[in-house]
HTML snippet that shows the backbone in 3Dmol.js (N, CA, C, O; Angstrom):
<script src="https://3Dmol.org/build/3Dmol-min.js"></script>
<div id="view" style="width:600px;height:400px;position:relative"></div>
<script>
const pdb = `
ATOM      1  N   UNK A   1       0.823  -1.198   0.000  1.00  0.00           N
ATOM      2  CA  UNK A   1       0.000   0.000   0.000  1.00  0.00           C
ATOM      3  C   UNK A   1       0.864   1.259   0.000  1.00  0.00           C
ATOM      4  O   UNK A   1       0.465   2.287  -0.546  1.00  0.00           O
ATOM      5  N   UNK A   2       2.034   1.180   0.605  1.00  0.00           N
ATOM      6  CA  UNK A   2       2.918   2.331   0.652  1.00  0.00           C
ATOM      7  C   UNK A   2       3.454   2.562   2.049  1.00  0.00           C
ATOM      8  O   UNK A   2       3.249   1.750   2.951  1.00  0.00           O
ATOM      9  N   UNK A   3       4.136   3.671   2.216  1.00  0.00           N
ATOM     10  CA  UNK A   3       4.714   3.986   3.519  1.00  0.00           C
ATOM     11  C   UNK A   3       4.635   5.478   3.786  1.00  0.00           C
ATOM     12  O   UNK A   3       4.620   6.305   2.874  1.00  0.00           O
ATOM     13  N   UNK A   4       4.587   5.783   5.057  1.00  0.00           N
ATOM     14  CA  UNK A   4       4.679   7.165   5.523  1.00  0.00           C
ATOM     15  C   UNK A   4       6.063   7.280   6.151  1.00  0.00           C
ATOM     16  O   UNK A   4       6.427   6.467   7.000  1.00  0.00           O
ATOM     17  N   UNK A   5       6.830   8.277   5.745  1.00  0.00           N
ATOM     18  CA  UNK A   5       8.201   8.387   6.229  1.00  0.00           C
ATOM     19  C   UNK A   5       8.270   8.628   7.727  1.00  0.00           C
ATOM     20  O   UNK A   5       9.032   7.966   8.431  1.00  0.00           O
ATOM     21  N   UNK A   6       7.477   9.575   8.217  1.00  0.00           N
ATOM     22  CA  UNK A   6       7.492   9.910   9.652  1.00  0.00           C
ATOM     23  C   UNK A   6       6.071  10.187  10.104  1.00  0.00           C
ATOM     24  O   UNK A   6       5.320  10.899   9.437  1.00  0.00           O
ATOM     25  N   UNK A   7       5.709   9.614  11.249  1.00  0.00           N
ATOM     26  CA  UNK A   7       4.462   9.957  11.926  1.00  0.00           C
ATOM     27  C   UNK A   7       4.888  10.484  13.298  1.00  0.00           C
ATOM     28  O   UNK A   7       5.518   9.770  14.077  1.00  0.00           O
ATOM     29  N   UNK A   8       4.541  11.727  13.582  1.00  0.00           N
ATOM     30  CA  UNK A   8       4.996  12.360  14.815  1.00  0.00           C
ATOM     31  C   UNK A   8       3.855  13.129  15.458  1.00  0.00           C
ATOM     32  O   UNK A   8       2.833  13.402  14.829  1.00  0.00           O
ATOM     33  N   UNK A   9       4.048  13.465  16.704  1.00  0.00           N
ATOM     34  CA  UNK A   9       3.075  14.276  17.414  1.00  0.00           C
ATOM     35  C   UNK A   9       3.641  15.645  17.705  1.00  0.00           C
ATOM     36  O   UNK A   9       4.811  15.783  18.062  1.00  0.00           O
ATOM     37  N   UNK A  10       2.810  16.654  17.551  1.00  0.00           N
ATOM     38  CA  UNK A  10       3.168  18.031  17.898  1.00  0.00           C
ATOM     39  C   UNK A  10       2.004  18.592  18.685  1.00  0.00           C
ATOM     40  O   UNK A  10       1.001  19.011  18.107  1.00  0.00           O
ATOM     41  N   UNK A  11       2.133  18.604  20.002  1.00  0.00           N
ATOM     42  CA  UNK A  11       1.011  19.017  20.839  1.00  0.00           C
ATOM     43  C   UNK A  11      -0.128  18.022  20.669  1.00  0.00           C
ATOM     44  O   UNK A  11       0.065  16.818  20.843  1.00  0.00           O
ATOM     45  N   UNK A  12      -1.312  18.518  20.331  1.00  0.00           N
ATOM     46  CA  UNK A  12      -2.477  17.659  20.118  1.00  0.00           C
ATOM     47  C   UNK A  12      -2.650  17.259  18.656  1.00  0.00           C
ATOM     48  O   UNK A  12      -3.684  16.703  18.285  1.00  0.00           O
ATOM     49  N   UNK A  13      -1.656  17.534  17.830  1.00  0.00           N
ATOM     50  CA  UNK A  13      -1.751  17.281  16.394  1.00  0.00           C
ATOM     51  C   UNK A  13      -0.882  16.100  15.995  1.00  0.00           C
ATOM     52  O   UNK A  13       0.256  15.972  16.447  1.00  0.00           O
ATOM     53  N   UNK A  14      -1.424  15.243  15.152  1.00  0.00           N
ATOM     54  CA  UNK A  14      -0.678  14.132  14.579  1.00  0.00           C
ATOM     55  C   UNK A  14      -0.138  14.614  13.234  1.00  0.00           C
ATOM     56  O   UNK A  14      -0.895  15.102  12.395  1.00  0.00           O
ATOM     57  N   UNK A  15       1.172  14.475  13.034  1.00  0.00           N
ATOM     58  CA  UNK A  15       1.815  15.013  11.844  1.00  0.00           C
ATOM     59  C   UNK A  15       2.344  13.872  10.983  1.00  0.00           C
ATOM     60  O   UNK A  15       3.135  13.050  11.446  1.00  0.00           O
ATOM     61  N   UNK A  16       1.903  13.827   9.737  1.00  0.00           N
ATOM     62  CA  UNK A  16       2.388  12.864   8.754  1.00  0.00           C
ATOM     63  C   UNK A  16       3.404  13.605   7.894  1.00  0.00           C
ATOM     64  O   UNK A  16       3.099  14.651   7.321  1.00  0.00           O
ATOM     65  N   UNK A  17       4.619  13.054   7.809  1.00  0.00           N
ATOM     66  CA  UNK A  17       5.711  13.765   7.149  1.00  0.00           C
ATOM     67  C   UNK A  17       6.252  12.954   5.977  1.00  0.00           C
ATOM     68  O   UNK A  17       6.569  11.772   6.118  1.00  0.00           O
ATOM     69  N   UNK A  18       6.353  13.599   4.830  1.00  0.00           N
ATOM     70  CA  UNK A  18       7.004  13.032   3.651  1.00  0.00           C
ATOM     71  C   UNK A  18       8.382  13.672   3.535  1.00  0.00           C
ATOM     72  O   UNK A  18       8.503  14.897   3.539  1.00  0.00           O
ATOM     73  N   UNK A  19       9.421  12.845   3.432  1.00  0.00           N
ATOM     74  CA  UNK A  19      10.787  13.335   3.292  1.00  0.00           C
ATOM     75  C   UNK A  19      11.222  13.103   1.847  1.00  0.00           C
ATOM     76  O   UNK A  19      11.168  11.978   1.352  1.00  0.00           O
ATOM     77  N   UNK A  20      11.650  14.157   1.179  1.00  0.00           N
ATOM     78  CA  UNK A  20      12.115  14.066  -0.205  1.00  0.00           C
ATOM     79  C   UNK A  20      13.517  14.639  -0.297  1.00  0.00           C
ATOM     80  O   UNK A  20      13.794  15.721   0.220  1.00  0.00           O
ATOM     81  N   UNK A  21      14.401  13.899  -0.963  1.00  0.00           N
ATOM     82  CA  UNK A  21      15.786  14.317  -1.130  1.00  0.00           C
ATOM     83  C   UNK A  21      16.113  14.393  -2.610  1.00  0.00           C
ATOM     84  O   UNK A  21      15.695  13.536  -3.388  1.00  0.00           O
ATOM     85  N   UNK A  22      16.848  15.400  -2.994  1.00  0.00           N
ATOM     86  CA  UNK A  22      17.320  15.566  -4.362  1.00  0.00           C
ATOM     87  C   UNK A  22      18.800  15.956  -4.317  1.00  0.00           C
ATOM     88  O   UNK A  22      19.225  16.725  -3.454  1.00  0.00           O
ATOM     89  N   UNK A  23      19.576  15.412  -5.260  1.00  0.00           N
ATOM     90  CA  UNK A  23      21.001  15.725  -5.328  1.00  0.00           C
ATOM     91  C   UNK A  23      21.253  17.040  -6.060  1.00  0.00           C
ATOM     92  O   UNK A  23      22.332  17.620  -5.940  1.00  0.00           O
ATOM     93  N   UNK A  24      20.287  17.500  -6.799  1.00  0.00           N
ATOM     94  CA  UNK A  24      20.416  18.758  -7.524  1.00  0.00           C
ATOM     95  C   UNK A  24      19.051  19.204  -7.981  1.00  0.00           C
ATOM     96  O   UNK A  24      18.038  18.588  -7.647  1.00  0.00           O
ATOM     97  N   UNK A  25      19.024  20.283  -8.750  1.00  0.00           N
ATOM     98  CA  UNK A  25      17.750  20.841  -9.195  1.00  0.00           C
ATOM     99  C   UNK A  25      17.352  20.379 -10.594  1.00  0.00           C
ATOM    100  O   UNK A  25      16.331  20.830 -11.113  1.00  0.00           O
ATOM    101  N   UNK A  26      18.127  19.492 -11.220  1.00  0.00           N
ATOM    102  CA  UNK A  26      17.815  19.080 -12.591  1.00  0.00           C
ATOM    103  C   UNK A  26      16.438  18.418 -12.688  1.00  0.00           C
ATOM    104  O   UNK A  26      15.773  18.531 -13.718  1.00  0.00           O
ATOM    105  N   UNK A  27      16.013  17.744 -11.649  1.00  0.00           N
ATOM    106  CA  UNK A  27      14.686  17.113 -11.626  1.00  0.00           C
ATOM    107  C   UNK A  27      13.684  17.953 -10.845  1.00  0.00           C
ATOM    108  O   UNK A  27      12.594  17.476 -10.529  1.00  0.00           O
ATOM    109  N   UNK A  28      14.034  19.189 -10.532  1.00  0.00           N
ATOM    110  CA  UNK A  28      13.155  20.046  -9.746  1.00  0.00           C
ATOM    111  C   UNK A  28      13.527  20.002  -8.278  1.00  0.00           C
ATOM    112  O   UNK A  28      14.424  19.264  -7.870  1.00  0.00           O
ATOM    113  N   UNK A  29      12.837  20.790  -7.502  1.00  0.00           N
ATOM    114  CA  UNK A  29      13.110  20.826  -6.058  1.00  0.00           C
ATOM    115  C   UNK A  29      12.499  19.598  -5.396  1.00  0.00           C
ATOM    116  O   UNK A  29      11.590  18.985  -5.955  1.00  0.00           O
ATOM    117  N   UNK A  30      12.984  19.231  -4.218  1.00  0.00           N
ATOM    118  CA  UNK A  30      12.422  18.069  -3.532  1.00  0.00           C
ATOM    119  C   UNK A  30      10.916  18.192  -3.285  1.00  0.00           C
ATOM    120  O   UNK A  30      10.178  17.221  -3.448  1.00  0.00           O
ATOM    121  N   UNK A  31      10.464  19.381  -2.894  1.00  0.00           N
ATOM    122  CA  UNK A  31       9.038  19.537  -2.603  1.00  0.00           C
ATOM    123  C   UNK A  31       8.173  19.416  -3.852  1.00  0.00           C
ATOM    124  O   UNK A  31       7.006  19.038  -3.760  1.00  0.00           O
ATOM    125  N   UNK A  32       8.734  19.734  -5.019  1.00  0.00           N
ATOM    126  CA  UNK A  32       7.980  19.571  -6.266  1.00  0.00           C
ATOM    127  C   UNK A  32       7.710  18.096  -6.575  1.00  0.00           C
ATOM    128  O   UNK A  32       6.804  17.779  -7.346  1.00  0.00           O
ATOM    129  N   UNK A  33       8.486  17.203  -5.982  1.00  0.00           N
ATOM    130  CA  UNK A  33       8.291  15.767  -6.180  1.00  0.00           C
ATOM    131  C   UNK A  33       7.088  15.230  -5.408  1.00  0.00           C
ATOM    132  O   UNK A  33       6.660  14.098  -5.633  1.00  0.00           O
ATOM    133  N   UNK A  34       6.542  16.037  -4.502  1.00  0.00           N
ATOM    134  CA  UNK A  34       5.344  15.643  -3.757  1.00  0.00           C
ATOM    135  C   UNK A  34       4.143  16.115  -4.584  1.00  0.00           C
ATOM    136  O   UNK A  34       3.491  17.110  -4.269  1.00  0.00           O
ATOM    137  N   UNK A  35       3.885  15.371  -5.634  1.00  0.00           N
ATOM    138  CA  UNK A  35       2.841  15.711  -6.600  1.00  0.00           C
ATOM    139  C   UNK A  35       1.454  15.452  -6.013  1.00  0.00           C
ATOM    140  O   UNK A  35       1.323  14.905  -4.918  1.00  0.00           O
ATOM    141  N   UNK A  36       0.433  15.849  -6.748  1.00  0.00           N
ATOM    142  CA  UNK A  36      -0.945  15.615  -6.304  1.00  0.00           C
ATOM    143  C   UNK A  36      -1.213  14.127  -6.111  1.00  0.00           C
ATOM    144  O   UNK A  36      -1.895  13.751  -5.158  1.00  0.00           O
ATOM    145  N   UNK A  37      -0.695  13.274  -6.988  1.00  0.00           N
ATOM    146  CA  UNK A  37      -0.918  11.824  -6.824  1.00  0.00           C
ATOM    147  C   UNK A  37      -0.189  11.302  -5.592  1.00  0.00           C
ATOM    148  O   UNK A  37      -0.713  10.433  -4.895  1.00  0.00           O
ATOM    149  N   UNK A  38       1.011  11.814  -5.307  1.00  0.00           N
ATOM    150  CA  UNK A  38       1.734  11.430  -4.095  1.00  0.00           C
ATOM    151  C   UNK A  38       0.974  11.909  -2.862  1.00  0.00           C
ATOM    152  O   UNK A  38       0.902  11.190  -1.865  1.00  0.00           O
ATOM    153  N   UNK A  39       0.410  13.106  -2.915  1.00  0.00           N
ATOM    154  CA  UNK A  39      -0.384  13.620  -1.804  1.00  0.00           C
ATOM    155  C   UNK A  39      -1.603  12.740  -1.571  1.00  0.00           C
ATOM    156  O   UNK A  39      -1.928  12.433  -0.424  1.00  0.00           O
ATOM    157  N   UNK A  40      -2.279  12.330  -2.631  1.00  0.00           N
ATOM    158  CA  UNK A  40      -3.445  11.438  -2.496  1.00  0.00           C
ATOM    159  C   UNK A  40      -3.048  10.131  -1.834  1.00  0.00           C
ATOM    160  O   UNK A  40      -3.760   9.633  -0.962  1.00  0.00           O
ATOM    161  N   UNK A  41      -1.916   9.574  -2.243  1.00  0.00           N
ATOM    162  CA  UNK A  41      -1.439   8.320  -1.649  1.00  0.00           C
ATOM    163  C   UNK A  41      -1.154   8.505  -0.161  1.00  0.00           C
ATOM    164  O   UNK A  41      -1.503   7.645   0.648  1.00  0.00           O
ATOM    165  N   UNK A  42      -0.526   9.614   0.203  1.00  0.00           N
ATOM    166  CA  UNK A  42      -0.226   9.873   1.610  1.00  0.00           C
ATOM    167  C   UNK A  42      -1.496  10.043   2.440  1.00  0.00           C
ATOM    168  O   UNK A  42      -1.562   9.583   3.580  1.00  0.00           O
ATOM    169  N   UNK A  43      -2.495  10.697   1.873  1.00  0.00           N
ATOM    170  CA  UNK A  43      -3.769  10.874   2.582  1.00  0.00           C
ATOM    171  C   UNK A  43      -4.433   9.511   2.786  1.00  0.00           C
ATOM    172  O   UNK A  43      -4.954   9.239   3.868  1.00  0.00           O
ATOM    173  N   UNK A  44      -4.423   8.657   1.767  1.00  0.00           N
ATOM    174  CA  UNK A  44      -4.996   7.310   1.919  1.00  0.00           C
ATOM    175  C   UNK A  44      -4.263   6.521   2.995  1.00  0.00           C
ATOM    176  O   UNK A  44      -4.893   5.837   3.801  1.00  0.00           O
ATOM    177  N   UNK A  45      -2.935   6.611   3.011  1.00  0.00           N
ATOM    178  CA  UNK A  45      -2.149   5.927   4.041  1.00  0.00           C
ATOM    179  C   UNK A  45      -2.461   6.470   5.429  1.00  0.00           C
ATOM    180  O   UNK A  45      -2.546   5.706   6.390  1.00  0.00           O
ATOM    181  N   UNK A  46      -2.631   7.777   5.539  1.00  0.00           N
ATOM    182  CA  UNK A  46      -2.969   8.381   6.829  1.00  0.00           C
ATOM    183  C   UNK A  46      -4.333   7.889   7.306  1.00  0.00           C
ATOM    184  O   UNK A  46      -4.509   7.596   8.489  1.00  0.00           O
ATOM    185  N   UNK A  47      -5.297   7.799   6.390  1.00  0.00           N
ATOM    186  CA  UNK A  47      -6.617   7.270   6.754  1.00  0.00           C
ATOM    187  C   UNK A  47      -6.499   5.831   7.246  1.00  0.00           C
ATOM    188  O   UNK A  47      -7.136   5.461   8.233  1.00  0.00           O
ATOM    189  N   UNK A  48      -5.694   5.020   6.572  1.00  0.00           N
ATOM    190  CA  UNK A  48      -5.498   3.629   7.000  1.00  0.00           C
ATOM    191  C   UNK A  48      -4.833   3.582   8.371  1.00  0.00           C
ATOM    192  O   UNK A  48      -5.209   2.765   9.211  1.00  0.00           O
ATOM    193  N   UNK A  49      -3.858   4.441   8.604  1.00  0.00           N
ATOM    194  CA  UNK A  49      -3.185   4.510   9.896  1.00  0.00           C
ATOM    195  C   UNK A  49      -4.186   4.873  10.991  1.00  0.00           C
ATOM    196  O   UNK A  49      -4.220   4.240  12.046  1.00  0.00           O
ATOM    197  N   UNK A  50      -4.996   5.891  10.731  1.00  0.00           N
ATOM    198  CA  UNK A  50      -5.971   6.339  11.725  1.00  0.00           C
ATOM    199  C   UNK A  50      -7.033   5.287  11.997  1.00  0.00           C
ATOM    200  O   UNK A  50      -7.545   5.202  13.114  1.00  0.00           O
ATOM    201  N   UNK A  51      -7.371   4.485  10.997  1.00  0.00           N
ATOM    202  CA  UNK A  51      -8.381   3.435  11.173  1.00  0.00           C
ATOM    203  C   UNK A  51      -7.913   2.359  12.152  1.00  0.00           C
ATOM    204  O   UNK A  51      -8.734   1.673  12.760  1.00  0.00           O
ATOM    205  N   UNK A  52      -6.601   2.211  12.303  1.00  0.00           N
ATOM    206  CA  UNK A  52      -6.058   1.191  13.208  1.00  0.00           C
ATOM    207  C   UNK A  52      -5.740   1.734  14.595  1.00  0.00           C
ATOM    208  O   UNK A  52      -5.307   0.982  15.469  1.00  0.00           O
ATOM    209  N   UNK A  53      -5.946   3.009  14.804  1.00  0.00           N
ATOM    210  CA  UNK A  53      -5.732   3.611  16.131  1.00  0.00           C
ATOM    211  C   UNK A  53      -7.008   3.506  16.942  1.00  0.00           C
ATOM    212  O   UNK A  53      -8.117   3.521  16.407  1.00  0.00           O
ATOM    213  N   UNK A  54      -6.823   3.401  18.219  1.00  0.00           N
ATOM    214  CA  UNK A  54      -8.004   3.425  19.084  1.00  0.00           C
ATOM    215  C   UNK A  54      -8.176   4.847  19.621  1.00  0.00           C
ATOM    216  O   UNK A  54      -7.235   5.640  19.648  1.00  0.00           O
ATOM    217  N   UNK A  55      -9.378   5.136  20.036  1.00  0.00           N
ATOM    218  CA  UNK A  55      -9.652   6.441  20.613  1.00  0.00           C
ATOM    219  C   UNK A  55     -10.065   7.466  19.578  1.00  0.00           C
ATOM    220  O   UNK A  55     -10.323   7.152  18.416  1.00  0.00           O
ATOM    221  N   UNK A  56     -10.117   8.686  20.036  1.00  0.00           N
ATOM    222  CA  UNK A  56     -10.565   9.798  19.214  1.00  0.00           C
ATOM    223  C   UNK A  56      -9.513  10.145  18.155  1.00  0.00           C
ATOM    224  O   UNK A  56      -8.311  10.049  18.407  1.00  0.00           O
ATOM    225  N   UNK A  57      -9.970  10.541  16.987  1.00  0.00           N
ATOM    226  CA  UNK A  57      -9.047  10.935  15.917  1.00  0.00           C
ATOM    227  C   UNK A  57      -8.559  12.355  16.194  1.00  0.00           C
ATOM    228  O   UNK A  57      -9.365  13.275  16.331  1.00  0.00           O
ATOM    229  N   UNK A  58      -7.242  12.532  16.275  1.00  0.00           N
ATOM    230  CA  UNK A  58      -6.709  13.864  16.571  1.00  0.00           C
ATOM    231  C   UNK A  58      -6.705  14.752  15.331  1.00  0.00           C
ATOM    232  O   UNK A  58      -6.954  14.285  14.219  1.00  0.00           O
ATOM    233  N   UNK A  59      -6.423  16.018  15.533  1.00  0.00           N
ATOM    234  CA  UNK A  59      -6.178  16.912  14.402  1.00  0.00           C
ATOM    235  C   UNK A  59      -4.942  16.389  13.681  1.00  0.00           C
ATOM    236  O   UNK A  59      -4.006  15.904  14.317  1.00  0.00           O
ATOM    237  N   UNK A  60      -4.940  16.487  12.359  1.00  0.00           N
ATOM    238  CA  UNK A  60      -3.823  15.969  11.569  1.00  0.00           C
ATOM    239  C   UNK A  60      -3.299  17.044  10.634  1.00  0.00           C
ATOM    240  O   UNK A  60      -4.002  17.983  10.261  1.00  0.00           O
ATOM    241  N   UNK A  61      -2.031  16.866  10.269  1.00  0.00           N
ATOM    242  CA  UNK A  61      -1.388  17.800   9.357  1.00  0.00           C
ATOM    243  C   UNK A  61      -0.390  17.022   8.498  1.00  0.00           C
ATOM    244  O   UNK A  61       0.134  15.991   8.922  1.00  0.00           O
ATOM    245  N   UNK A  62      -0.133  17.522   7.293  1.00  0.00           N
ATOM    246  CA  UNK A  62       0.809  16.898   6.373  1.00  0.00           C
ATOM    247  C   UNK A  62       1.959  17.864   6.119  1.00  0.00           C
ATOM    248  O   UNK A  62       1.768  18.955   5.582  1.00  0.00           O
ATOM    249  N   UNK A  63       3.158  17.442   6.515  1.00  0.00           N
ATOM    250  CA  UNK A  63       4.361  18.247   6.333  1.00  0.00           C
ATOM    251  C   UNK A  63       5.256  17.607   5.275  1.00  0.00           C
ATOM    252  O   UNK A  63       5.106  16.430   4.949  1.00  0.00           O
ATOM    253  N   UNK A  64       6.178  18.389   4.752  1.00  0.00           N
ATOM    254  CA  UNK A  64       7.201  17.890   3.842  1.00  0.00           C
ATOM    255  C   UNK A  64       8.558  18.367   4.354  1.00  0.00           C
ATOM    256  O   UNK A  64       8.739  19.541   4.675  1.00  0.00           O
ATOM    257  N   UNK A  65       9.502  17.435   4.423  1.00  0.00           N
ATOM    258  CA  UNK A  65      10.899  17.772   4.700  1.00  0.00           C
ATOM    259  C   UNK A  65      11.612  17.669   3.357  1.00  0.00           C
ATOM    260  O   UNK A  65      11.660  16.595   2.759  1.00  0.00           O
ATOM    261  N   UNK A  66      12.161  18.778   2.885  1.00  0.00           N
ATOM    262  CA  UNK A  66      12.864  18.827   1.606  1.00  0.00           C
ATOM    263  C   UNK A  66      14.364  18.913   1.882  1.00  0.00           C
ATOM    264  O   UNK A  66      14.828  19.816   2.578  1.00  0.00           O
ATOM    265  N   UNK A  67      15.116  17.960   1.325  1.00  0.00           N
ATOM    266  CA  UNK A  67      16.560  17.910   1.534  1.00  0.00           C
ATOM    267  C   UNK A  67      17.246  18.013   0.175  1.00  0.00           C
ATOM    268  O   UNK A  67      16.977  17.224  -0.730  1.00  0.00           O
ATOM    269  N   UNK A  68      18.129  18.986   0.048  1.00  0.00           N
ATOM    270  CA  UNK A  68      18.939  19.124  -1.163  1.00  0.00           C
ATOM    271  C   UNK A  68      20.380  18.818  -0.795  1.00  0.00           C
ATOM    272  O   UNK A  68      21.006  19.535  -0.015  1.00  0.00           O
ATOM    273  N   UNK A  69      20.895  17.734  -1.373  1.00  0.00           N
ATOM    274  CA  UNK A  69      22.289  17.378  -1.118  1.00  0.00           C
ATOM    275  C   UNK A  69      23.124  17.776  -2.323  1.00  0.00           C
ATOM    276  O   UNK A  69      22.635  18.445  -3.233  1.00  0.00           O
ATOM    277  N   UNK A  70      24.375  17.365  -2.327  1.00  0.00           N
ATOM    278  CA  UNK A  70      25.241  17.704  -3.441  1.00  0.00           C
ATOM    279  C   UNK A  70      26.070  18.944  -3.177  1.00  0.00           C
ATOM    280  O   UNK A  70      26.931  19.295  -3.984  1.00  0.00           O
ATOM    281  N   UNK A  71      25.830  19.598  -2.086  1.00  0.00           N
ATOM    282  CA  UNK A  71      26.646  20.738  -1.672  1.00  0.00           C
ATOM    283  C   UNK A  71      27.524  20.279  -0.521  1.00  0.00           C
ATOM    284  O   UNK A  71      27.484  19.115  -0.124  1.00  0.00           O
ATOM    285  N   UNK A  72      28.306  21.185   0.003  1.00  0.00           N
ATOM    286  CA  UNK A  72      29.147  20.818   1.151  1.00  0.00           C
ATOM    287  C   UNK A  72      28.273  20.401   2.325  1.00  0.00           C
ATOM    288  O   UNK A  72      28.545  19.400   2.987  1.00  0.00           O
ATOM    289  N   UNK A  73      27.230  21.168   2.578  1.00  0.00           N
ATOM    290  CA  UNK A  73      26.269  20.832   3.622  1.00  0.00           C
ATOM    291  C   UNK A  73      24.896  20.751   2.982  1.00  0.00           C
ATOM    292  O   UNK A  73      24.544  21.618   2.182  1.00  0.00           O
ATOM    293  N   UNK A  74      24.112  19.733   3.313  1.00  0.00           N
ATOM    294  CA  UNK A  74      22.769  19.662   2.731  1.00  0.00           C
ATOM    295  C   UNK A  74      21.897  20.814   3.210  1.00  0.00           C
ATOM    296  O   UNK A  74      22.060  21.318   4.321  1.00  0.00           O
ATOM    297  N   UNK A  75      20.979  21.215   2.360  1.00  0.00           N
ATOM    298  CA  UNK A  75      20.009  22.256   2.720  1.00  0.00           C
ATOM    299  C   UNK A  75      18.708  21.538   3.067  1.00  0.00           C
ATOM    300  O   UNK A  75      18.197  20.746   2.274  1.00  0.00           O
ATOM    301  N   UNK A  76      18.182  21.814   4.241  1.00  0.00           N
ATOM    302  CA  UNK A  76      16.973  21.150   4.729  1.00  0.00           C
ATOM    303  C   UNK A  76      15.898  22.203   4.982  1.00  0.00           C
ATOM    304  O   UNK A  76      16.135  23.202   5.660  1.00  0.00           O
ATOM    305  N   UNK A  77      14.704  21.958   4.419  1.00  0.00           N
ATOM    306  CA  UNK A  77      13.565  22.844   4.641  1.00  0.00           C
ATOM    307  C   UNK A  77      12.424  22.018   5.199  1.00  0.00           C
ATOM    308  O   UNK A  77      12.148  20.919   4.718  1.00  0.00           O
ATOM    309  N   UNK A  78      11.762  22.549   6.215  1.00  0.00           N
ATOM    310  CA  UNK A  78      10.590  21.895   6.800  1.00  0.00           C
ATOM    311  C   UNK A  78       9.366  22.726   6.428  1.00  0.00           C
ATOM    312  O   UNK A  78       9.183  23.842   6.914  1.00  0.00           O
ATOM    313  N   UNK A  79       8.545  22.166   5.567  1.00  0.00           N
ATOM    314  CA  UNK A  79       7.331  22.857   5.129  1.00  0.00           C
ATOM    315  C   UNK A  79       6.160  22.328   5.948  1.00  0.00           C
ATOM    316  O   UNK A  79       5.639  21.246   5.675  1.00  0.00           O
ATOM    317  N   UNK A  80       5.752  23.096   6.952  1.00  0.00           N
ATOM    318  CA  UNK A  80       4.639  22.689   7.804  1.00  0.00           C
ATOM    319  C   UNK A  80       3.328  22.922   7.061  1.00  0.00           C
ATOM    320  O   UNK A  80       3.152  23.918   6.359  1.00  0.00           O
ATOM    321  N   UNK A  81       2.413  21.965   7.242  1.00  0.00           N
ATOM    322  CA  UNK A  81       1.107  22.032   6.569  1.00  0.00           C
ATOM    323  C   UNK A  81       1.304  22.279   5.069  1.00  0.00           C
ATOM    324  O   UNK A  81       0.696  23.177   4.485  1.00  0.00           O
ATOM    325  N   UNK A  82       2.166  21.460   4.463  1.00  0.00           N
ATOM    326  CA  UNK A  82       2.525  21.616   3.047  1.00  0.00           C
ATOM    327  C   UNK A  82       1.341  21.395   2.126  1.00  0.00           C
ATOM    328  O   UNK A  82       1.270  21.985   1.047  1.00  0.00           O
ATOM    329  N   UNK A  83       0.408  20.545   2.549  1.00  0.00           N
ATOM    330  CA  UNK A  83      -0.817  20.343   1.773  1.00  0.00           C
ATOM    331  C   UNK A  83      -1.902  19.878   2.717  1.00  0.00           C
ATOM    332  O   UNK A  83      -1.637  19.456   3.842  1.00  0.00           O
ATOM    333  N   UNK A  84      -3.128  19.963   2.235  1.00  0.00           N
ATOM    334  CA  UNK A  84      -4.301  19.573   3.035  1.00  0.00           C
ATOM    335  C   UNK A  84      -4.934  18.327   2.436  1.00  0.00           C
ATOM    336  O   UNK A  84      -4.781  18.053   1.245  1.00  0.00           O
ATOM    337  N   UNK A  85      -5.634  17.585   3.256  1.00  0.00           N
ATOM    338  CA  UNK A  85      -6.313  16.371   2.788  1.00  0.00           C
ATOM    339  C   UNK A  85      -7.624  16.678   2.066  1.00  0.00           C
ATOM    340  O   UNK A  85      -8.169  15.816   1.377  1.00  0.00           O
ATOM    341  N   UNK A  86      -8.126  17.888   2.219  1.00  0.00           N
ATOM    342  CA  UNK A  86      -9.415  18.269   1.601  1.00  0.00           C
ATOM    343  C   UNK A  86      -9.379  17.995   0.098  1.00  0.00           C
ATOM    344  O   UNK A  86      -8.489  18.462  -0.612  1.00  0.00           O
ATOM    345  N   UNK A  87     -10.359  17.234  -0.367  1.00  0.00           N
ATOM    346  CA  UNK A  87     -10.521  17.016  -1.797  1.00  0.00           C
ATOM    347  C   UNK A  87      -9.519  16.079  -2.424  1.00  0.00           C
ATOM    348  O   UNK A  87      -9.512  15.932  -3.646  1.00  0.00           O
ATOM    349  N   UNK A  88      -8.661  15.431  -1.629  1.00  0.00           N
ATOM    350  CA  UNK A  88      -7.657  14.542  -2.208  1.00  0.00           C
ATOM    351  C   UNK A  88      -8.091  13.088  -2.259  1.00  0.00           C
ATOM    352  O   UNK A  88      -7.378  12.258  -2.823  1.00  0.00           O
ATOM    353  N   UNK A  89      -9.224  12.760  -1.693  1.00  0.00           N
ATOM    354  CA  UNK A  89      -9.684  11.359  -1.748  1.00  0.00           C
ATOM    355  C   UNK A  89     -10.696  11.169  -2.837  1.00  0.00           C
ATOM    356  O   UNK A  89     -11.193  10.060  -3.031  1.00  0.00           O
TER     357      UNK A  89
END
`;
const viewer = $3Dmol.createViewer("view");
viewer.addModel(pdb, "pdb");
viewer.setStyle({}, {cartoon: {color: "spectrum"}});
viewer.zoomTo();
viewer.render();
</script>
């Protein structure tokens, strides 16, 4: 079915995180690789994850960690609430 890179908690919010790494910009930025179809897949996986949890469903958010390597030090960006689940199912 797929995988979610990171599932974390931030206060009362459950955060689903997609991590994308690119060695350069020839294929676009890492966050550009989180396409609408990838977002739909992540939302479906999050729904499946939540279906197996007990208790009340918490507030949820979808973040993206974008990593650009190929330099002396990688550049890391954390895009909080990078996309919403509304209309993706």
